[in-house]
Structure formats: structure tokens, C-alpha cells
N, CA, C and O atoms as a GROMACS GRO file, in nm:
protein
  348
    1MET      N    1  -6.233  -0.851 -15.280
    1MET     CA    2  -6.216  -0.951 -15.386
    1MET      C    3  -6.122  -1.059 -15.337
    1MET      O    4  -6.025  -1.034 -15.264
    2ALA      N    5  -6.152  -1.180 -15.378
    2ALA     CA    6  -6.073  -1.295 -15.337
    2ALA      C    7  -5.936  -1.294 -15.404
    2ALA      O    8  -5.919  -1.241 -15.514
    3ASN      N    9  -5.841  -1.353 -15.338
    3ASN     CA   10  -5.705  -1.364 -15.394
    3ASN      C   11  -5.677  -1.502 -15.448
    3ASN      O   12  -5.595  -1.518 -15.539
    4ILE      N   13  -5.744  -1.603 -15.393
    4ILE     CA   14  -5.718  -1.741 -15.432
    4ILE      C   15  -5.795  -1.774 -15.559
    4ILE      O   16  -5.911  -1.735 -15.575
    5LYS      N   17  -5.728  -1.846 -15.650
    5LYS     CA   18  -5.786  -1.874 -15.780
    5LYS      C   19  -5.920  -1.948 -15.770
    5LYS      O   20  -6.015  -1.914 -15.841
    6SER      N   21  -5.926  -2.047 -15.684
    6SER     CA   22  -6.051  -2.125 -15.670
    6SER      C   23  -6.164  -2.038 -15.615
    6SER      O   24  -6.280  -2.057 -15.652
    7ALA      N   25  -6.131  -1.944 -15.528
    7ALA     CA   26  -6.232  -1.855 -15.472
    7ALA      C   27  -6.284  -1.759 -15.579
    7ALA      O   28  -6.403  -1.728 -15.583
    8LYS      N   29  -6.194  -1.714 -15.667
    8LYS     CA   30  -6.234  -1.628 -15.778
    8LYS      C   31  -6.329  -1.702 -15.871
    8LYS      O   32  -6.428  -1.647 -15.919
    9LYS      N   33  -6.297  -1.829 -15.897
    9LYS     CA   34  -6.381  -1.911 -15.984
    9LYS      C   35  -6.519  -1.932 -15.919
    9LYS      O   36  -6.621  -1.925 -15.987
   10ARG      N   37  -6.521  -1.958 -15.789
   10ARG     CA   38  -6.647  -1.976 -15.717
   10ARG      C   39  -6.736  -1.853 -15.734
   10ARG      O   40  -6.856  -1.865 -15.758
   11ILE      N   41  -6.676  -1.735 -15.721
   11ILE     CA   42  -6.752  -1.610 -15.736
   11ILE      C   43  -6.814  -1.603 -15.876
   11ILE      O   44  -6.931  -1.568 -15.890
   12LEU      N   45  -6.736  -1.635 -15.978
   12LEU     CA   46  -6.787  -1.630 -16.116
   12LEU      C   47  -6.897  -1.734 -16.138
   12LEU      O   48  -7.000  -1.704 -16.200
   13VAL      N   49  -6.875  -1.854 -16.089
   13VAL     CA   50  -6.972  -1.962 -16.109
   13VAL      C   51  -7.104  -1.928 -16.036
   13VAL      O   52  -7.213  -1.947 -16.090
   14ASN      N   53  -7.090  -1.878 -15.913
   14ASN     CA   54  -7.210  -1.842 -15.836
   14ASN      C   55  -7.288  -1.730 -15.904
   14ASN      O   56  -7.411  -1.731 -15.905
   15GLN      N   57  -7.216  -1.635 -15.961
   15GLN     CA   58  -7.283  -1.524 -16.032
   15GLN      C   59  -7.358  -1.577 -16.155
   15GLN      O   60  -7.470  -1.535 -16.182
   16THR      N   61  -7.294  -1.668 -16.228
   16THR     CA   62  -7.358  -1.727 -16.346
   16THR      C   63  -7.485  -1.801 -16.309
   16THR      O   64  -7.588  -1.788 -16.374
   17LYS      N   65  -7.476  -1.880 -16.201
   17LYS     CA   66  -7.594  -1.955 -16.155
   17LYS      C   67  -7.704  -1.862 -16.106
   17LYS      O   68  -7.822  -1.887 -16.132
   18ALA      N   69  -7.667  -1.756 -16.037
   18ALA     CA   70  -7.765  -1.660 -15.986
   18ALA      C   71  -7.837  -1.592 -16.102
   18ALA      O   72  -7.958  -1.572 -16.097
   19ASP      N   73  -7.762  -1.557 -16.207
   19ASP     CA   74  -7.823  -1.494 -16.325
   19ASP      C   75  -7.920  -1.589 -16.394
   19ASP      O   76  -8.028  -1.548 -16.437
   20ARG      N   77  -7.881  -1.716 -16.404
   20ARG     CA   78  -7.966  -1.816 -16.467
   20ARG      C   79  -8.095  -1.835 -16.388
   20ARG      O   80  -8.204  -1.841 -16.444
   21ASN      N   81  -8.080  -1.846 -16.254
   21ASN     CA   82  -8.197  -1.864 -16.169
   21ASN      C   83  -8.290  -1.743 -16.176
   21ASN      O   84  -8.412  -1.758 -16.176
   22LYS      N   85  -8.231  -1.624 -16.184
   22LYS     CA   86  -8.310  -1.502 -16.191
   22LYS      C   87  -8.392  -1.499 -16.320
   22LYS      O   88  -8.508  -1.459 -16.319
   23ALA      N   89  -8.332  -1.540 -16.430
   23ALA     CA   90  -8.400  -1.542 -16.559
   23ALA      C   91  -8.515  -1.643 -16.557
   23ALA      O   92  -8.624  -1.616 -16.608
   24ILE      N   93  -8.490  -1.759 -16.499
   24ILE     CA   94  -8.594  -1.862 -16.492
   24ILE      C   95  -8.710  -1.815 -16.404
   24ILE      O   96  -8.826  -1.830 -16.441
   25ARG      N   97  -8.676  -1.758 -16.288
   25ARG     CA   98  -8.779  -1.708 -16.196
   25ARG      C   99  -8.863  -1.599 -16.263
   25ARG      O  100  -8.985  -1.594 -16.246
   26SER      N  101  -8.797  -1.514 -16.339
   26SER     CA  102  -8.866  -1.406 -16.408
   26SER      C  103  -8.964  -1.460 -16.512
   26SER      O  104  -9.075  -1.409 -16.524
   27SER      N  105  -8.923  -1.562 -16.586
   27SER     CA  106  -9.011  -1.619 -16.688
   27SER      C  107  -9.132  -1.686 -16.623
   27SER      O  108  -9.242  -1.683 -16.678
   28VAL      N  109  -9.112  -1.748 -16.508
   28VAL     CA  110  -9.224  -1.810 -16.436
   28VAL      C  111  -9.322  -1.703 -16.389
   28VAL      O  112  -9.443  -1.719 -16.404
   29ARG      N  113  -9.269  -1.594 -16.333
   29ARG     CA  114  -9.356  -1.486 -16.286
   29ARG      C  115  -9.437  -1.428 -16.401
   29ARG      O  116  -9.555  -1.398 -16.384
   30THR      N  117  -9.375  -1.413 -16.517
   30THR     CA  118  -9.444  -1.361 -16.634
   30THR      C  119  -9.556  -1.455 -16.677
   30THR      O  120  -9.666  -1.410 -16.709
   31ALA      N  121  -9.529  -1.585 -16.677
   31ALA     CA  122  -9.630  -1.684 -16.716
   31ALA      C  123  -9.748  -1.682 -16.619
   31ALA      O  124  -9.863  -1.690 -16.661
   32VAL      N  125  -9.719  -1.671 -16.490
   32VAL     CA  126  -9.824  -1.667 -16.388
   32VAL      C  127  -9.908  -1.540 -16.405
   32VAL      O  128 -10.030  -1.543 -16.392
   33LYS      N  129  -9.840  -1.430 -16.432
   33LYS     CA  130  -9.910  -1.303 -16.450
   33LYS      C  131 -10.005  -1.310 -16.569
   33LYS      O  132 -10.114  -1.252 -16.565
   34LYS      N  133  -9.964  -1.380 -16.676
   34LYS     CA  134 -10.050  -1.395 -16.793
   34LYS      C  135 -10.176  -1.473 -16.759
   34LYS      O  136 -10.284  -1.443 -16.811
   35VAL      N  137 -10.164  -1.572 -16.672
   35VAL     CA  138 -10.281  -1.650 -16.631
   35VAL      C  139 -10.379  -1.559 -16.558
   35VAL      O  140 -10.498  -1.559 -16.590
   36TYR      N  141 -10.330  -1.481 -16.461
   36TYR     CA  142 -10.418  -1.393 -16.385
   36TYR      C  143 -10.478  -1.282 -16.471
   36TYR      O  144 -10.591  -1.239 -16.447
   37THR      N  145 -10.404  -1.237 -16.571
   37THR     CA  146 -10.457  -1.136 -16.664
   37THR      C  147 -10.573  -1.195 -16.744
   37THR      O  148 -10.675  -1.128 -16.764
   38ALA      N  149 -10.559  -1.318 -16.790
   38ALA     CA  150 -10.665  -1.384 -16.866
   38ALA      C  151 -10.787  -1.408 -16.777
   38ALA      O  152 -10.901  -1.397 -16.823
   39ILE      N  153 -10.764  -1.440 -16.650
   39ILE     CA  154 -10.875  -1.461 -16.556
   39ILE      C  155 -10.952  -1.331 -16.536
   39ILE      O  156 -11.075  -1.330 -16.538
   40GLU      N  157 -10.879  -1.222 -16.516
   40GLU     CA  158 -10.943  -1.092 -16.495
   40GLU      C  159 -11.021  -1.048 -16.617
   40GLU      O  160 -11.124  -0.981 -16.606
   41ALA      N  161 -10.971  -1.085 -16.736
   41ALA     CA  162 -11.040  -1.050 -16.860
   41ALA      C  163 -11.164  -1.138 -16.881
   41ALA      O  164 -11.250  -1.105 -16.962
   42GLY      N  165 -11.172  -1.248 -16.807
   42GLY     CA  166 -11.287  -1.337 -16.818
   42GLY      C  167 -11.279  -1.433 -16.935
   42GLY      O  168 -11.381  -1.492 -16.974
   43ASP      N  169 -11.162  -1.450 -16.993
   43ASP     CA  170 -11.144  -1.538 -17.108
   43ASP      C  171 -11.097  -1.674 -17.060
   43ASP      O  172 -10.978  -1.696 -17.036
   44LYS      N  173 -11.192  -1.766 -17.047
   44LYS     CA  174 -11.159  -1.899 -16.990
   44LYS      C  175 -11.066  -1.979 -17.080
   44LYS      O  176 -10.977  -2.048 -17.032
   45ALA      N  177 -11.087  -1.971 -17.212
   45ALA     CA  178 -11.003  -2.047 -17.305
   45ALA      C  179 -10.857  -1.999 -17.297
   45ALA      O  180 -10.765  -2.080 -17.293
   46ALA      N  181 -10.840  -1.868 -17.296
   46ALA     CA  182 -10.704  -1.812 -17.286
   46ALA      C  183 -10.643  -1.846 -17.150
   46ALA      O  184 -10.524  -1.876 -17.142
   47ALA      N  185 -10.723  -1.843 -17.046
   47ALA     CA  186 -10.674  -1.874 -16.911
   47ALA      C  187 -10.624  -2.018 -16.905
   47ALA      O  188 -10.520  -2.046 -16.844
   48LYS      N  189 -10.699  -2.110 -16.967
   48LYS     CA  190 -10.658  -2.251 -16.967
   48LYS      C  191 -10.528  -2.270 -17.046
   48LYS      O  192 -10.441  -2.346 -17.006
   49ALA      N  193 -10.517  -2.199 -17.159
   49ALA     CA  194 -10.396  -2.209 -17.240
   49ALA      C  195 -10.276  -2.154 -17.164
   49ALA      O  196 -10.168  -2.213 -17.164
   50GLU      N  197 -10.295  -2.039 -17.100
   50GLU     CA  198 -10.186  -1.979 -17.021
   50GLU      C  199 -10.153  -2.063 -16.899
   50GLU      O  200 -10.038  -2.069 -16.857
   51LEU      N  201 -10.255  -2.129 -16.843
   51LEU     CA  202 -10.232  -2.218 -16.729
   51LEU      C  203 -10.140  -2.332 -16.768
   51LEU      O  204 -10.050  -2.370 -16.692
   52LEU      N  205 -10.162  -2.387 -16.886
   52LEU     CA  206 -10.078  -2.496 -16.936
   52LEU      C  207  -9.933  -2.449 -16.949
   52LEU      O  208  -9.840  -2.519 -16.908
   53ALA      N  209  -9.914  -2.329 -17.006
   53ALA     CA  210  -9.780  -2.274 -17.025
   53ALA      C  211  -9.714  -2.244 -16.890
   53ALA      O  212  -9.596  -2.272 -16.870
   54ALA      N  213  -9.792  -2.188 -16.797
   54ALA     CA  214  -9.738  -2.153 -16.665
   54ALA      C  215  -9.699  -2.279 -16.588
   54ALA      O  216  -9.596  -2.282 -16.521
   55THR      N  217  -9.782  -2.382 -16.597
   55THR     CA  218  -9.752  -2.508 -16.529
   55THR      C  219  -9.622  -2.568 -16.582
   55THR      O  220  -9.539  -2.616 -16.506
   56ALA      N  221  -9.607  -2.564 -16.713
   56ALA     CA  222  -9.484  -2.616 -16.774
   56ALA      C  223  -9.362  -2.536 -16.727
   56ALA      O  224  -9.257  -2.593 -16.697
   57ALA      N  225  -9.378  -2.403 -16.720
   57ALA     CA  226  -9.267  -2.317 -16.677
   57ALA      C  227  -9.229  -2.346 -16.531
   57ALA      O  228  -9.110  -2.353 -16.498
   58VAL      N  229  -9.329  -2.362 -16.446
   58VAL     CA  230  -9.302  -2.391 -16.304
   58VAL      C  231  -9.236  -2.528 -16.289
   58VAL      O  232  -9.141  -2.543 -16.213
   59ASP      N  233  -9.285  -2.627 -16.363
   59ASP     CA  234  -9.227  -2.761 -16.356
   59ASP      C  235  -9.082  -2.762 -16.404
   59ASP      O  236  -8.997  -2.828 -16.346
   60LYS      N  237  -9.056  -2.687 -16.510
   60LYS     CA  238  -8.920  -2.679 -16.564
   60LYS      C  239  -8.826  -2.613 -16.462
   60LYS      O  240  -8.714  -2.658 -16.441
   61ALA      N  241  -8.874  -2.506 -16.400
   61ALA     CA  242  -8.793  -2.438 -16.299
   61ALA      C  243  -8.766  -2.530 -16.180
   61ALA      O  244  -8.657  -2.527 -16.122
   62THR      N  245  -8.864  -2.610 -16.144
   62THR     CA  246  -8.848  -2.703 -16.032
   62THR      C  247  -8.745  -2.811 -16.067
   62THR      O  248  -8.663  -2.849 -15.983
   63SER      N  249  -8.752  -2.860 -16.190
   63SER     CA  250  -8.657  -2.965 -16.230
   63SER      C  251  -8.514  -2.913 -16.234
   63SER      O  252  -8.419  -2.990 -16.217
   64LYS      N  253  -8.498  -2.782 -16.256
   64LYS     CA  254  -8.365  -2.723 -16.258
   64LYS      C  255  -8.318  -2.682 -16.118
   64LYS      O  256  -8.206  -2.633 -16.102
   65GLY      N  257  -8.403  -2.701 -16.019
   65GLY     CA  258  -8.364  -2.671 -15.882
   65GLY      C  259  -8.384  -2.527 -15.841
   65GLY      O  260  -8.332  -2.485 -15.738
   66VAL      N  261  -8.458  -2.450 -15.920
   66VAL     CA  262  -8.481  -2.310 -15.886
   66VAL      C  263  -8.587  -2.300 -15.777
   66VAL      O  264  -8.576  -2.217 -15.687
   67TYR      N  265  -8.691  -2.384 -15.785
   67TYR     CA  266  -8.798  -2.386 -15.686
   67TYR      C  267  -8.801  -2.520 -15.615
   67TYR      O  268  -8.763  -2.622 -15.672
   68HIS      N  269  -8.846  -2.519 -15.491
   68HIS     CA  270  -8.869  -2.642 -15.416
   68HIS      C  271  -8.995  -2.707 -15.470
   68HIS      O  272  -9.086  -2.638 -15.515
   69LYS      N  273  -9.001  -2.838 -15.466
   69LYS     CA  274  -9.115  -2.908 -15.526
   69LYS      C  275  -9.247  -2.874 -15.457
   69LYS      O  276  -9.351  -2.868 -15.523
   70ASN      N  277  -9.244  -2.853 -15.326
   70ASN     CA  278  -9.368  -2.818 -15.256
   70ASN      C  279  -9.415  -2.678 -15.295
   70ASN      O  280  -9.535  -2.654 -15.309
   71TYR      N  281  -9.322  -2.587 -15.312
   71TYR     CA  282  -9.356  -2.451 -15.353
   71TYR      C  283  -9.418  -2.454 -15.492
   71TYR      O  284  -9.519  -2.387 -15.518
   72ALA      N  285  -9.359  -2.531 -15.581
   72ALA     CA  286  -9.410  -2.542 -15.718
   72ALA      C  287  -9.548  -2.604 -15.719
   72ALA      O  288  -9.637  -2.558 -15.791
   73SER      N  289  -9.566  -2.707 -15.640
   73SER     CA  290  -9.695  -2.775 -15.632
   73SER      C  291  -9.803  -2.680 -15.582
   73SER      O  292  -9.914  -2.677 -15.636
   74ARG      N  293  -9.771  -2.602 -15.480
   74ARG     CA  294  -9.866  -2.506 -15.424
   74ARG      C  295  -9.902  -2.398 -15.527
   74ARG      O  296 -10.018  -2.359 -15.539
   75LYS      N  297  -9.801  -2.352 -15.600
   75LYS     CA  298  -9.822  -2.247 -15.701
   75LYS      C  299  -9.914  -2.298 -15.811
   75LYS      O  300 -10.008  -2.228 -15.851
   76VAL      N  301  -9.888  -2.418 -15.861
   76VAL     CA  302  -9.969  -2.477 -15.968
   76VAL      C  303 -10.111  -2.502 -15.918
   76VAL      O  304 -10.208  -2.479 -15.990
   77SER      N  305 -10.122  -2.550 -15.795
   77SER     CA  306 -10.253  -2.578 -15.737
   77SER      C  307 -10.336  -2.451 -15.727
   77SER      O  308 -10.456  -2.453 -15.758
   78ARG      N  309 -10.276  -2.342 -15.684
   78ARG     CA  310 -10.349  -2.216 -15.672
   78ARG      C  311 -10.390  -2.162 -15.808
   78ARG      O  312 -10.498  -2.105 -15.822
   79LEU      N  313 -10.304  -2.179 -15.907
   79LEU     CA  314 -10.339  -2.136 -16.042
   79LEU      C  315 -10.457  -2.217 -16.094
   79LEU      O  316 -10.551  -2.162 -16.151
   80ASN      N  317 -10.451  -2.350 -16.074
   80ASN     CA  318 -10.561  -2.437 -16.116
   80ASN      C  319 -10.692  -2.396 -16.049
   80ASN      O  320 -10.796  -2.390 -16.114
   81LEU      N  321 -10.685  -2.370 -15.920
   81LEU     CA  322 -10.803  -2.330 -15.844
   81LEU      C  323 -10.861  -2.200 -15.900
   81LEU      O  324 -10.983  -2.188 -15.916
   82ALA      N  325 -10.775  -2.103 -15.930
   82ALA     CA  326 -10.822  -1.975 -15.982
   82ALA      C  327 -10.889  -1.991 -16.118
   82ALA      O  328 -10.992  -1.928 -16.145
   83VAL      N  329 -10.832  -2.075 -16.203
   83VAL     CA  330 -10.891  -2.096 -16.337
   83VAL      C  331 -11.022  -2.173 -16.326
   83VAL      O  332 -11.118  -2.142 -16.396
   84ASN      N  333 -11.026  -2.274 -16.238
   84ASN     CA  334 -11.146  -2.354 -16.222
   84ASN      C  335 -11.262  -2.275 -16.159
   84ASN      O  336 -11.378  -2.308 -16.181
   85LYS      N  337 -11.230  -2.171 -16.083
   85LYS     CA  338 -11.335  -2.088 -16.022
   85LYS      C  339 -11.406  -2.000 -16.124
   85LYS      O  340 -11.514  -1.947 -16.097
   86MET      N  341 -11.345  -1.984 -16.240
   86MET     CA  342 -11.406  -1.900 -16.343
   86MET      C  343 -11.536  -1.962 -16.394
   86MET      O  344 -11.537  -2.077 -16.438
   87ASP      N  345 -11.644  -1.887 -16.387
   87ASP     CA  346 -11.771  -1.933 -16.446
   87ASP      C  347 -11.874  -1.824 -16.448
   87ASP      O  348 -11.986  -1.846 -16.494
   0.00000   0.00000   0.00000
């Protein structure tokens, strides 16, 4: 454990940020999982609705700095491709 006050604060701040990032990442994973579940069920309307929610979640996470913009773009693109392949 750190002895210097500023180092102790850094540890607390970093832990808070890590917890926040973990929660955001988890919500994105859940949204993506819902899209793939709808695709497997063959429900195109539900898949499109979940795709919209997942895209919003990924974009929000990217704006908060949790994901890199290229990673987010690739993730959204793959989700779009999976939903568009349904027929």
C-alpha cells in the first residue's frame, strides 16, 4: 500500500474508473448477446431492435473512452452484417 497521500488517491481514482469501465463493458456485451440471441431465434424485427440498442451502447462506451473508435466501428459493422444476413 502506498504511503503518499497523492498515491493513495490515485489508487482510489483508478479503482473507481476501472469499476465504471467494467460496468460499461458488461452492458455492451449484454446488448451484443441479445442481438445474437435474436438472430439465432430467427426474429428479424427483434434483431433489428436489439441492433439499434447495441449500437447505441457501443457508441456511448466509445464516447466515454472505454473502447477505441476502430474497435467500436468493427463491432457495429459485424453486428450489422449478421443482422443483414438474416433471410
